[in-house]
C-alpha positions, 0 to 999 in steps of 0.5 A: 499499500503506498503512503498517502500524502501527509495531512496538514494535521499530522504534518502539524501534530508537534507544532499543535502539541508544542502550542498547547504544551505552552498554553498550559493546556495539557487536555489538548495535548491529550486529544491530539496525540490520542487523534494522531497516534496509532495504539503502538507508537514507539516512543524512543530516546536514543542513548537509552535500552528501554523503548516505551510503547503506547499512546499513554507512554507518549502523553505521560512523557508531555505531562511529565515535562509539564510538571517537570518544567511547569514555566517551560517553553518551547520555540520550534522551527518549521516542520519539514517532511523527508521522503520516508514520511518523516516530519522533523521539527527542531526546538528550543526548550527553556524552563525551570526543573522543579521534579524529575522528568518521568515517562510510564512512572520511570525517571528518564535520569536513570534510563539515559546515558551522558553521550550527547546527541549530534542534532545536525544528523538525522540519526536511525535512532532518536534521542533524548540526553538526560543531564545527570547534573541538573538540579532537582528541588524539592517543593520546600527548597523551590520556596526557599531559593532566591534564584531557580536555575533556568536550563536551555535545551536544543532538540529535535522531534521526528514523527514517523508515519504509517500508510495512513499517516498516523504517528507510529513512531515518536522520536524525541532528542535534546541536549542541554545547552545551558 
């Protein structure tokens, strides 16, 4: 079966998720993910041994980002699509981390290596690099802190689409800039 043309909704799925994240609308993120994603969608981070599967895993990533970085903001590039129907979106992410980043209840810091990702290449596998030196604050420590450190990450999101233009694989990569 030939792959159909990519619908604007699928091409813009990452932008729609990011816009909802920036607006603090976690329910809109859930709706977008559950509409555009296969039940068996793989959520892949390079330099990790674990592949997460399913819409709930993908949603848990975004929900955890929202909780870990409550003031987090994404700035994205235009999305582009290659001949394999993979939609690429580059981003910068700014935020203050106050809680651990979890996916399906597993801390990403425990699953990741410290090898940085080459964001200029289009690797066969996706990647998220979690910087183990990032501070994690308890609520009490956060309330006492005069200056909460801001973090900036550079990354990319790649959506791998199936023949029906539904997301079958979500590739996430980022490196801490400072």
